[in-house]
N, CA, C, O and CB atoms as a CASP TS submission, in Angstrom:
PFRMAT TS
TARGET T0000
AUTHOR 0000-0000-0000
METHOD Language model
MODEL 1
PARENT N/A
ATOM      1  N   MET     1      14.619  -8.000   5.225  1.00  0.00           N
ATOM      2  CA  MET     1      13.116  -7.840   4.560  1.00  0.00           C
ATOM      3  C   MET     1      12.492  -8.098   3.894  1.00  0.00           C
ATOM      4  O   MET     1      11.880  -7.706   2.901  1.00  0.00           O
ATOM      5  CB  MET     1      12.762  -7.269   4.259  1.00  0.00           C
ATOM      6  N   ILE     2      12.789  -9.565   5.049  1.00  0.00           N
ATOM      7  CA  ILE     2      11.850 -11.145   4.354  1.00  0.00           C
ATOM      8  C   ILE     2      10.952 -10.620   4.901  1.00  0.00           C
ATOM      9  O   ILE     2       9.921 -10.374   4.274  1.00  0.00           O
ATOM     10  CB  ILE     2      12.092 -12.989   4.777  1.00  0.00           C
ATOM     11  N   MET     3      11.112 -10.245   6.448  1.00  0.00           N
ATOM     12  CA  MET     3      10.487 -10.602   7.597  1.00  0.00           C
ATOM     13  C   MET     3       9.217  -8.689   6.856  1.00  0.00           C
ATOM     14  O   MET     3       8.031  -8.549   7.155  1.00  0.00           O
ATOM     15  CB  MET     3      11.946 -10.720   9.611  1.00  0.00           C
ATOM     16  N   LEU     4      10.106  -7.561   5.889  1.00  0.00           N
ATOM     17  CA  LEU     4       8.512  -6.966   5.800  1.00  0.00           C
ATOM     18  C   LEU     4       7.396  -7.405   5.147  1.00  0.00           C
ATOM     19  O   LEU     4       6.176  -7.255   5.221  1.00  0.00           O
ATOM     20  CB  LEU     4       8.458  -5.842   5.307  1.00  0.00           C
ATOM     21  N   ILE     5       8.364  -8.119   4.346  1.00  0.00           N
ATOM     22  CA  ILE     5       7.174  -8.775   2.841  1.00  0.00           C
ATOM     23  C   ILE     5       6.198 -10.270   3.579  1.00  0.00           C
ATOM     24  O   ILE     5       5.253 -10.864   3.059  1.00  0.00           O
ATOM     25  CB  ILE     5       8.620  -9.707   0.925  1.00  0.00           C
ATOM     26  N   ALA     6       6.767 -10.492   4.734  1.00  0.00           N
ATOM     27  CA  ALA     6       6.154 -11.904   5.725  1.00  0.00           C
ATOM     28  C   ALA     6       5.024 -10.957   6.619  1.00  0.00           C
ATOM     29  O   ALA     6       4.054 -11.709   6.711  1.00  0.00           O
ATOM     30  CB  ALA     6       7.699 -12.886   7.073  1.00  0.00           C
ATOM     31  N   PHE     7       4.684  -9.675   7.318  1.00  0.00           N
ATOM     32  CA  PHE     7       3.910  -8.942   7.301  1.00  0.00           C
ATOM     33  C   PHE     7       3.244  -8.016   6.942  1.00  0.00           C
ATOM     34  O   PHE     7       2.577  -7.109   7.439  1.00  0.00           O
ATOM     35  CB  PHE     7       3.974  -8.870   7.620  1.00  0.00           C
ATOM     36  N   TYR     8       3.538  -8.398   5.960  1.00  0.00           N
ATOM     37  CA  TYR     8       2.396  -7.506   4.692  1.00  0.00           C
ATOM     38  C   TYR     8       1.918  -8.609   4.785  1.00  0.00           C
ATOM     39  O   TYR     8       0.897  -8.566   5.472  1.00  0.00           O
ATOM     40  CB  TYR     8       2.772  -6.818   2.939  1.00  0.00           C
ATOM     41  N   VAL     9       2.237  -9.948   4.300  1.00  0.00           N
ATOM     42  CA  VAL     9       1.759 -10.640   3.654  1.00  0.00           C
ATOM     43  C   VAL     9       0.279 -11.122   4.814  1.00  0.00           C
ATOM     44  O   VAL     9      -0.943 -11.113   4.669  1.00  0.00           O
ATOM     45  CB  VAL     9       2.936 -11.652   3.123  1.00  0.00           C
ATOM     46  N   VAL    10       1.232 -11.510   5.964  1.00  0.00           N
ATOM     47  CA  VAL    10       0.481 -12.354   6.833  1.00  0.00           C
ATOM     48  C   VAL    10      -0.993 -10.505   7.172  1.00  0.00           C
ATOM     49  O   VAL    10      -2.139 -10.764   7.540  1.00  0.00           O
ATOM     50  CB  VAL    10       1.954 -13.235   8.678  1.00  0.00           C
ATOM     51  N   TYR    11      -0.749  -9.649   7.045  1.00  0.00           N
ATOM     52  CA  TYR    11      -2.049  -8.404   7.579  1.00  0.00           C
ATOM     53  C   TYR    11      -2.813  -7.855   6.332  1.00  0.00           C
ATOM     54  O   TYR    11      -3.854  -7.197   6.333  1.00  0.00           O
ATOM     55  CB  TYR    11      -1.299  -6.811   8.418  1.00  0.00           C
ATOM     56  N   ILE    12      -1.819  -8.409   4.914  1.00  0.00           N
ATOM     57  CA  ILE    12      -3.004  -7.924   3.666  1.00  0.00           C
ATOM     58  C   ILE    12      -3.773  -9.623   4.083  1.00  0.00           C
ATOM     59  O   ILE    12      -4.567  -8.849   4.617  1.00  0.00           O
ATOM     60  CB  ILE    12      -2.143  -7.578   1.342  1.00  0.00           C
ATOM     61  N   VAL    13      -4.183 -10.783   4.294  1.00  0.00           N
ATOM     62  CA  VAL    13      -4.106 -11.975   4.826  1.00  0.00           C
ATOM     63  C   VAL    13      -5.633 -11.557   5.960  1.00  0.00           C
ATOM     64  O   VAL    13      -6.842 -11.335   5.889  1.00  0.00           O
ATOM     65  CB  VAL    13      -2.319 -12.353   5.557  1.00  0.00           C
ATOM     66  N   ALA    14      -4.749 -11.640   6.734  1.00  0.00           N
ATOM     67  CA  ALA    14      -5.682 -10.775   8.290  1.00  0.00           C
ATOM     68  C   ALA    14      -6.934 -10.002   7.694  1.00  0.00           C
ATOM     69  O   ALA    14      -8.112 -10.341   7.582  1.00  0.00           O
ATOM     70  CB  ALA    14      -4.534  -9.242   9.285  1.00  0.00           C
ATOM     71  N   SER    15      -6.238  -8.811   7.344  1.00  0.00           N
ATOM     72  CA  SER    15      -7.445  -8.176   7.104  1.00  0.00           C
ATOM     73  C   SER    15      -8.696  -8.420   6.043  1.00  0.00           C
ATOM     74  O   SER    15      -9.914  -8.246   6.071  1.00  0.00           O
ATOM     75  CB  SER    15      -7.027  -7.112   6.907  1.00  0.00           C
ATOM     76  N   THR    16      -7.930  -8.812   5.294  1.00  0.00           N
ATOM     77  CA  THR    16      -9.390  -9.327   4.241  1.00  0.00           C
ATOM     78  C   THR    16      -9.983 -10.265   4.682  1.00  0.00           C
ATOM     79  O   THR    16     -10.932 -10.471   3.926  1.00  0.00           O
ATOM     80  CB  THR    16      -9.191  -9.850   2.784  1.00  0.00           C
ATOM     81  N   ILE    17      -9.968 -11.478   6.065  1.00  0.00           N
ATOM     82  CA  ILE    17     -10.433 -12.265   6.151  1.00  0.00           C
ATOM     83  C   ILE    17     -12.029 -11.936   6.988  1.00  0.00           C
ATOM     84  O   ILE    17     -13.148 -12.448   6.950  1.00  0.00           O
ATOM     85  CB  ILE    17      -9.435 -13.038   6.569  1.00  0.00           C
ATOM     86  N   THR    18     -11.037 -10.176   8.121  1.00  0.00           N
ATOM     87  CA  THR    18     -11.859  -9.058   9.627  1.00  0.00           C
ATOM     88  C   THR    18     -12.393  -8.829   8.265  1.00  0.00           C
ATOM     89  O   THR    18     -12.808  -9.963   8.027  1.00  0.00           O
ATOM     90  CB  THR    18     -10.949  -7.426  10.981  1.00  0.00           C
ATOM     91  N   MET    19     -12.697  -8.042   7.078  1.00  0.00           N
ATOM     92  CA  MET    19     -13.561  -7.087   6.363  1.00  0.00           C
ATOM     93  C   MET    19     -14.183  -8.508   5.403  1.00  0.00           C
ATOM     94  O   MET    19     -14.763  -7.899   4.505  1.00  0.00           O
ATOM     95  CB  MET    19     -12.590  -5.553   5.415  1.00  0.00           C
ATOM     96  N   VAL    20     -14.328  -9.588   5.179  1.00  0.00           N
ATOM     97  CA  VAL    20     -15.443 -10.907   4.791  1.00  0.00           C
ATOM     98  C   VAL    20     -15.701 -10.606   5.489  1.00  0.00           C
ATOM     99  O   VAL    20     -16.492  -9.682   5.304  1.00  0.00           O
ATOM    100  CB  VAL    20     -15.467 -12.330   4.586  1.00  0.00           C
ATOM    101  N   ARG    21     -15.375 -10.990   7.284  1.00  0.00           N
ATOM    102  CA  ARG    21     -16.564 -11.553   8.324  1.00  0.00           C
ATOM    103  C   ARG    21     -17.700 -10.552   8.517  1.00  0.00           C
ATOM    104  O   ARG    21     -18.895 -10.840   8.590  1.00  0.00           O
ATOM    105  CB  ARG    21     -15.955 -11.858   9.876  1.00  0.00           C
ATOM    106  N   SER    22     -17.071  -9.137   8.601  1.00  0.00           N
ATOM    107  CA  SER    22     -17.858  -8.480   8.334  1.00  0.00           C
ATOM    108  C   SER    22     -18.427  -8.259   8.004  1.00  0.00           C
ATOM    109  O   SER    22     -19.538  -8.032   8.483  1.00  0.00           O
ATOM    110  CB  SER    22     -17.904  -8.163   8.243  1.00  0.00           C
ATOM    111  N   GLY    23     -18.012  -8.152   6.767  1.00  0.00           N
ATOM    112  CA  GLY    23     -20.032  -7.940   5.659  1.00  0.00           C
ATOM    113  C   GLY    23     -18.843  -5.828   5.173  1.00  0.00           C
ATOM    114  O   GLY    23     -19.206  -4.657   5.062  1.00  0.00           O
ATOM    115  N   ALA    24     -18.222  -6.166   5.125  1.00  0.00           N
ATOM    116  CA  ALA    24     -17.332  -4.461   4.135  1.00  0.00           C
ATOM    117  C   ALA    24     -17.123  -4.755   3.027  1.00  0.00           C
ATOM    118  O   ALA    24     -16.798  -5.918   2.786  1.00  0.00           O
ATOM    119  CB  ALA    24     -15.668  -3.788   4.532  1.00  0.00           C
ATOM    120  N   SER    25     -17.244  -3.759   1.932  1.00  0.00           N
ATOM    121  CA  SER    25     -17.709  -2.990   0.993  1.00  0.00           C
ATOM    122  C   SER    25     -16.715  -3.667   0.076  1.00  0.00           C
ATOM    123  O   SER    25     -16.060  -4.616   0.508  1.00  0.00           O
ATOM    124  CB  SER    25     -17.730  -1.396   1.218  1.00  0.00           C
ATOM    125  N   VAL    26     -16.567  -3.245  -1.134  1.00  0.00           N
ATOM    126  CA  VAL    26     -15.715  -3.832  -1.970  1.00  0.00           C
ATOM    127  C   VAL    26     -14.745  -2.947  -1.878  1.00  0.00           C
ATOM    128  O   VAL    26     -13.589  -3.249  -1.586  1.00  0.00           O
ATOM    129  CB  VAL    26     -16.155  -4.127  -3.266  1.00  0.00           C
ATOM    130  N   LYS    27     -15.270  -1.421  -2.198  1.00  0.00           N
ATOM    131  CA  LYS    27     -14.603  -0.796  -1.515  1.00  0.00           C
ATOM    132  C   LYS    27     -13.308  -0.281  -0.939  1.00  0.00           C
ATOM    133  O   LYS    27     -12.209   0.146  -1.293  1.00  0.00           O
ATOM    134  CB  LYS    27     -14.929  -1.011  -1.167  1.00  0.00           C
ATOM    135  N   GLU    28     -14.446  -0.709   0.777  1.00  0.00           N
ATOM    136  CA  GLU    28     -13.382  -1.014   1.318  1.00  0.00           C
ATOM    137  C   GLU    28     -12.072  -1.373   1.755  1.00  0.00           C
ATOM    138  O   GLU    28     -11.138  -0.831   2.346  1.00  0.00           O
ATOM    139  CB  GLU    28     -13.522  -1.134   1.379  1.00  0.00           C
ATOM    140  N   LYS    29     -12.484  -3.078   0.981  1.00  0.00           N
ATOM    141  CA  LYS    29     -11.232  -3.603   0.461  1.00  0.00           C
ATOM    142  C   LYS    29      -9.451  -3.517   0.297  1.00  0.00           C
ATOM    143  O   LYS    29      -8.302  -3.766   0.659  1.00  0.00           O
ATOM    144  CB  LYS    29     -11.559  -3.527  -0.353  1.00  0.00           C
ATOM    145  N   THR    30     -10.977  -2.609  -1.069  1.00  0.00           N
ATOM    146  CA  THR    30      -8.827  -2.539  -2.393  1.00  0.00           C
ATOM    147  C   THR    30      -8.775  -1.489  -0.965  1.00  0.00           C
ATOM    148  O   THR    30      -8.324  -1.932   0.092  1.00  0.00           O
ATOM    149  CB  THR    30      -8.503  -1.238  -5.231  1.00  0.00           C
ATOM    150  N   VAL    31      -9.371   0.160  -1.098  1.00  0.00           N
ATOM    151  CA  VAL    31      -8.887   0.993  -0.275  1.00  0.00           C
ATOM    152  C   VAL    31      -7.968   0.289   0.732  1.00  0.00           C
ATOM    153  O   VAL    31      -6.790   0.559   0.499  1.00  0.00           O
ATOM    154  CB  VAL    31      -9.935   1.688   0.293  1.00  0.00           C
ATOM    155  N   ASN    32      -8.107  -0.365   1.568  1.00  0.00           N
ATOM    156  CA  ASN    32      -7.119  -0.839   2.349  1.00  0.00           C
ATOM    157  C   ASN    32      -6.043  -1.679   2.480  1.00  0.00           C
ATOM    158  O   ASN    32      -5.362  -1.923   3.475  1.00  0.00           O
ATOM    159  CB  ASN    32      -7.485  -1.068   2.908  1.00  0.00           C
ATOM    160  N   ILE    33      -5.921  -2.385   0.564  1.00  0.00           N
ATOM    161  CA  ILE    33      -5.693  -3.515   0.121  1.00  0.00           C
ATOM    162  C   ILE    33      -4.011  -2.520  -0.421  1.00  0.00           C
ATOM    163  O   ILE    33      -2.870  -2.928  -0.638  1.00  0.00           O
ATOM    164  CB  ILE    33      -7.085  -4.333  -1.078  1.00  0.00           C
ATOM    165  N   ALA    34      -4.386  -1.675  -0.448  1.00  0.00           N
ATOM    166  CA  ALA    34      -4.214  -0.297  -1.054  1.00  0.00           C
ATOM    167  C   ALA    34      -3.314   0.809  -0.668  1.00  0.00           C
ATOM    168  O   ALA    34      -2.510   1.547  -1.238  1.00  0.00           O
ATOM    169  CB  ALA    34      -5.303   0.244  -0.994  1.00  0.00           C
ATOM    170  N   LEU    35      -3.690   0.662   0.322  1.00  0.00           N
ATOM    171  CA  LEU    35      -3.195   1.379   1.673  1.00  0.00           C
ATOM    172  C   LEU    35      -1.943   1.077   1.827  1.00  0.00           C
ATOM    173  O   LEU    35      -0.892   1.707   1.709  1.00  0.00           O
ATOM    174  CB  LEU    35      -3.891   1.008   2.967  1.00  0.00           C
ATOM    175  N   ALA    36      -2.221   0.015   2.111  1.00  0.00           N
ATOM    176  CA  ALA    36      -1.012  -1.067   2.782  1.00  0.00           C
ATOM    177  C   ALA    36       0.145  -1.437   1.542  1.00  0.00           C
ATOM    178  O   ALA    36       1.308  -1.363   1.937  1.00  0.00           O
ATOM    179  CB  ALA    36      -1.879  -2.808   3.366  1.00  0.00           C
ATOM    180  N   THR    37      -0.016  -1.780   0.267  1.00  0.00           N
ATOM    181  CA  THR    37       1.281  -1.984  -0.322  1.00  0.00           C
ATOM    182  C   THR    37       1.586   0.233  -0.546  1.00  0.00           C
ATOM    183  O   THR    37       2.402   0.560   0.316  1.00  0.00           O
ATOM    184  CB  THR    37       1.065  -3.363  -2.247  1.00  0.00           C
ATOM    185  N   ILE    38       1.351   0.889  -0.992  1.00  0.00           N
ATOM    186  CA  ILE    38       1.586   2.162  -0.836  1.00  0.00           C
ATOM    187  C   ILE    38       2.069   1.771  -0.065  1.00  0.00           C
ATOM    188  O   ILE    38       2.844   0.974  -0.594  1.00  0.00           O
ATOM    189  CB  ILE    38       0.852   3.159  -0.754  1.00  0.00           C
ATOM    190  N   GLY    39       2.262   1.717   1.329  1.00  0.00           N
ATOM    191  CA  GLY    39       2.868   1.902   2.743  1.00  0.00           C
ATOM    192  C   GLY    39       3.630   0.851   2.478  1.00  0.00           C
ATOM    193  O   GLY    39       4.724   1.360   2.723  1.00  0.00           O
ATOM    194  N   GLY    40       3.873  -0.268   2.150  1.00  0.00           N
ATOM    195  CA  GLY    40       4.832  -1.795   1.524  1.00  0.00           C
ATOM    196  C   GLY    40       5.721  -0.388   0.914  1.00  0.00           C
ATOM    197  O   GLY    40       5.935   0.401   1.834  1.00  0.00           O
ATOM    198  N   VAL    41       5.842  -0.286   0.619  1.00  0.00           N
ATOM    199  CA  VAL    41       6.400   0.277  -1.149  1.00  0.00           C
ATOM    200  C   VAL    41       7.409   1.367  -0.169  1.00  0.00           C
ATOM    201  O   VAL    41       8.600   1.541   0.087  1.00  0.00           O
ATOM    202  CB  VAL    41       4.728   1.365  -2.708  1.00  0.00           C
ATOM    203  N   LEU    42       6.332   1.830   0.104  1.00  0.00           N
ATOM    204  CA  LEU    42       7.774   3.111   0.974  1.00  0.00           C
ATOM    205  C   LEU    42       8.878   2.638   2.369  1.00  0.00           C
ATOM    206  O   LEU    42      10.036   2.963   2.629  1.00  0.00           O
ATOM    207  CB  LEU    42       6.715   4.709   1.936  1.00  0.00           C
ATOM    208  N   TYR    43       8.074   1.904   2.934  1.00  0.00           N
ATOM    209  CA  TYR    43       9.405   0.992   3.775  1.00  0.00           C
ATOM    210  C   TYR    43      10.303   0.028   3.520  1.00  0.00           C
ATOM    211  O   TYR    43      11.334  -0.221   4.145  1.00  0.00           O
ATOM    212  CB  TYR    43       9.068   0.358   4.660  1.00  0.00           C
ATOM    213  N   ALA    44       9.739  -0.649   2.309  1.00  0.00           N
ATOM    214  CA  ALA    44      11.042  -1.408   1.900  1.00  0.00           C
ATOM    215  C   ALA    44      11.750   0.208   0.741  1.00  0.00           C
ATOM    216  O   ALA    44      12.747  -0.194   0.141  1.00  0.00           O
ATOM    217  CB  ALA    44      10.501  -3.424   0.755  1.00  0.00           C
ATOM    218  N   SER    45      11.545   1.228   0.504  1.00  0.00           N
ATOM    219  CA  SER    45      12.172   1.993  -0.560  1.00  0.00           C
ATOM    220  C   SER    45      13.426   2.628   1.270  1.00  0.00           C
ATOM    221  O   SER    45      14.512   3.181   1.100  1.00  0.00           O
ATOM    222  CB  SER    45      10.641   3.531  -1.826  1.00  0.00           C
ATOM    223  N   ILE    46      12.951   2.384   2.467  1.00  0.00           N
ATOM    224  CA  ILE    46      13.405   3.137   2.650  1.00  0.00           C
ATOM    225  C   ILE    46      15.132   1.918   3.340  1.00  0.00           C
ATOM    226  O   ILE    46      16.354   1.993   3.459  1.00  0.00           O
ATOM    227  CB  ILE    46      12.298   4.222   3.460  1.00  0.00           C
ATOM    228  N   ILE    47      14.242   1.184   3.519  1.00  0.00           N
ATOM    229  CA  ILE    47      14.968  -0.791   4.161  1.00  0.00           C
ATOM    230  C   ILE    47      15.685  -0.288   2.948  1.00  0.00           C
ATOM    231  O   ILE    47      16.338   0.738   3.140  1.00  0.00           O
ATOM    232  CB  ILE    47      13.784  -2.966   4.144  1.00  0.00           C
ATOM    233  N   LEU    48      15.711  -0.976   1.291  1.00  0.00           N
ATOM    234  CA  LEU    48      16.713  -0.741   0.646  1.00  0.00           C
ATOM    235  C   LEU    48      17.445   0.661   0.402  1.00  0.00           C
ATOM    236  O   LEU    48      17.910   0.701  -0.737  1.00  0.00           O
ATOM    237  CB  LEU    48      16.393  -1.234  -0.307  1.00  0.00           C
ATOM    238  N   ARG    49      17.690   1.869   1.177  1.00  0.00           N
ATOM    239  CA  ARG    49      18.514   2.985   0.972  1.00  0.00           C
ATOM    240  C   ARG    49      18.040   3.759  -0.190  1.00  0.00           C
ATOM    241  O   ARG    49      18.885   4.541  -0.627  1.00  0.00           O
ATOM    242  CB  ARG    49      19.902   2.586   0.804  1.00  0.00           C
ATOM    243  N   HIS    50      16.650   3.741  -0.942  1.00  0.00           N
ATOM    244  CA  HIS    50      16.173   4.702  -1.823  1.00  0.00           C
ATOM    245  C   HIS    50      15.190   5.256  -2.176  1.00  0.00           C
ATOM    246  O   HIS    50      14.418   5.099  -3.121  1.00  0.00           O
ATOM    247  CB  HIS    50      16.347   4.542  -2.530  1.00  0.00           C
ATOM    248  N   PRO    51      15.255   5.978  -1.298  1.00  0.00           N
ATOM    249  CA  PRO    51      13.794   7.308  -0.225  1.00  0.00           C
ATOM    250  C   PRO    51      13.121   7.276  -1.209  1.00  0.00           C
ATOM    251  O   PRO    51      14.000   7.758  -1.924  1.00  0.00           O
ATOM    252  CB  PRO    51      14.070   9.338   0.368  1.00  0.00           C
ATOM    253  N   ILE    52      11.765   7.024  -2.339  1.00  0.00           N
ATOM    254  CA  ILE    52      11.009   7.161  -2.852  1.00  0.00           C
ATOM    255  C   ILE    52      10.756   9.106  -2.704  1.00  0.00           C
ATOM    256  O   ILE    52      10.511   9.457  -1.549  1.00  0.00           O
ATOM    257  CB  ILE    52      10.121   6.047  -2.388  1.00  0.00           C
ATOM    258  N   ASP    53      10.807  10.192  -3.701  1.00  0.00           N
ATOM    259  CA  ASP    53      10.586  10.897  -3.397  1.00  0.00           C
ATOM    260  C   ASP    53       9.210  10.619  -3.256  1.00  0.00           C
ATOM    261  O   ASP    53       8.814   9.986  -4.234  1.00  0.00           O
ATOM    262  CB  ASP    53      11.097  11.672  -3.902  1.00  0.00           C
ATOM    263  N   THR    54       8.030  10.915  -2.152  1.00  0.00           N
ATOM    264  CA  THR    54       6.962  11.526  -2.800  1.00  0.00           C
ATOM    265  C   THR    54       6.307  12.433  -2.960  1.00  0.00           C
ATOM    266  O   THR    54       5.083  12.561  -2.922  1.00  0.00           O
ATOM    267  CB  THR    54       6.424  11.234  -2.750  1.00  0.00           C
ATOM    268  N   ASN    55       7.523  13.491  -3.254  1.00  0.00           N
ATOM    269  CA  ASN    55       6.775  15.507  -4.362  1.00  0.00           C
ATOM    270  C   ASN    55       6.383  14.849  -5.779  1.00  0.00           C
ATOM    271  O   ASN    55       5.464  14.955  -6.592  1.00  0.00           O
ATOM    272  CB  ASN    55       8.650  17.372  -4.974  1.00  0.00           C
ATOM    273  N   GLN    56       8.052  13.815  -5.579  1.00  0.00           N
ATOM    274  CA  GLN    56       8.145  13.489  -7.467  1.00  0.00           C
ATOM    275  C   GLN    56       7.210  13.006  -7.544  1.00  0.00           C
ATOM    276  O   GLN    56       6.465  13.634  -8.296  1.00  0.00           O
ATOM    277  CB  GLN    56       9.220  12.531  -8.292  1.00  0.00           C
ATOM    278  N   ILE    57       6.405  11.399  -6.800  1.00  0.00           N
ATOM    279  CA  ILE    57       5.036  11.437  -7.406  1.00  0.00           C
ATOM    280  C   ILE    57       3.916  11.741  -7.528  1.00  0.00           C
ATOM    281  O   ILE    57       3.036  11.161  -8.164  1.00  0.00           O
ATOM    282  CB  ILE    57       4.758  10.996  -7.466  1.00  0.00           C
ATOM    283  N   ILE    58       3.826  13.335  -6.504  1.00  0.00           N
ATOM    284  CA  ILE    58       2.171  13.726  -6.536  1.00  0.00           C
ATOM    285  C   ILE    58       2.221  14.380  -7.417  1.00  0.00           C
ATOM    286  O   ILE    58       1.171  14.553  -8.035  1.00  0.00           O
ATOM    287  CB  ILE    58       1.393  14.446  -5.436  1.00  0.00           C
ATOM    288  N   GLY    59       4.095  15.388  -8.126  1.00  0.00           N
ATOM    289  CA  GLY    59       4.031  16.311  -9.462  1.00  0.00           C
ATOM    290  C   GLY    59       3.662  15.511 -10.639  1.00  0.00           C
ATOM    291  O   GLY    59       2.791  15.837 -11.445  1.00  0.00           O
ATOM    292  N   TRP    60       4.388  14.430 -10.692  1.00  0.00           N
ATOM    293  CA  TRP    60       4.092  12.948 -12.383  1.00  0.00           C
ATOM    294  C   TRP    60       2.697  12.779 -11.738  1.00  0.00           C
ATOM    295  O   TRP    60       2.048  13.596 -12.391  1.00  0.00           O
ATOM    296  CB  TRP    60       5.402  10.711 -12.517  1.00  0.00           C
ATOM    297  N   THR    61       2.061  12.366 -11.087  1.00  0.00           N
ATOM    298  CA  THR    61       0.500  12.242 -10.425  1.00  0.00           C
ATOM    299  C   THR    61       0.139  13.686 -11.214  1.00  0.00           C
ATOM    300  O   THR    61      -0.856  13.412 -11.885  1.00  0.00           O
ATOM    301  CB  THR    61       0.308  12.247  -8.282  1.00  0.00           C
ATOM    302  N   ILE    62       0.357  14.562 -11.356  1.00  0.00           N
ATOM    303  CA  ILE    62      -1.223  15.561 -11.316  1.00  0.00           C
ATOM    304  C   ILE    62       0.019  15.633 -13.214  1.00  0.00           C
ATOM    305  O   ILE    62      -0.747  15.310 -14.122  1.00  0.00           O
ATOM    306  CB  ILE    62      -1.687  17.808  -9.476  1.00  0.00           C
ATOM    307  N   ASP    63       1.301  15.900 -13.735  1.00  0.00           N
ATOM    308  CA  ASP    63       1.013  16.532 -14.419  1.00  0.00           C
ATOM    309  C   ASP    63       0.152  15.018 -15.180  1.00  0.00           C
ATOM    310  O   ASP    63      -0.730  14.836 -16.019  1.00  0.00           O
ATOM    311  CB  ASP    63       2.199  17.493 -14.966  1.00  0.00           C
ATOM    312  N   PHE    64       0.680  14.506 -14.650  1.00  0.00           N
ATOM    313  CA  PHE    64      -0.298  13.480 -15.811  1.00  0.00           C
ATOM    314  C   PHE    64      -1.710  12.623 -15.926  1.00  0.00           C
ATOM    315  O   PHE    64      -1.843  11.597 -16.592  1.00  0.00           O
ATOM    316  CB  PHE    64       0.420  12.470 -16.052  1.00  0.00           C
ATOM    317  N   PHE    65      -2.666  13.223 -15.187  1.00  0.00           N
ATOM    318  CA  PHE    65      -3.544  14.601 -15.528  1.00  0.00           C
ATOM    319  C   PHE    65      -4.596  15.139 -15.116  1.00  0.00           C
ATOM    320  O   PHE    65      -5.767  14.911 -14.812  1.00  0.00           O
ATOM    321  CB  PHE    65      -3.910  14.674 -16.515  1.00  0.00           C
ATOM    322  N   ILE    66      -3.206  16.563 -15.263  1.00  0.00           N
ATOM    323  CA  ILE    66      -3.224  18.430 -16.057  1.00  0.00           C
ATOM    324  C   ILE    66      -3.511  17.218 -17.445  1.00  0.00           C
ATOM    325  O   ILE    66      -4.589  16.849 -17.912  1.00  0.00           O
ATOM    326  CB  ILE    66      -1.007  20.028 -16.084  1.00  0.00           C
ATOM    327  N   HIS    67      -2.539  16.943 -17.716  1.00  0.00           N
ATOM    328  CA  HIS    67      -2.451  17.429 -19.148  1.00  0.00           C
ATOM    329  C   HIS    67      -2.429  15.980 -20.385  1.00  0.00           C
ATOM    330  O   HIS    67      -2.360  16.201 -21.594  1.00  0.00           O
ATOM    331  CB  HIS    67      -0.853  18.445 -19.211  1.00  0.00           C
TER
END
């Protein structure tokens, strides 16, 4: 689990540095960090043997925005 966190931090730092040097927009940086965070949470849930039910999350999201 510690290696997963270390890889996540290294990826976020390296990708942010790369995006700053290339002149990426704030939206691109935000999307990159958001996708990395979602992936990190999903991998952590699998490693901890408590998989997140993505269908349930999608359902909650739809209900939240519809009601």
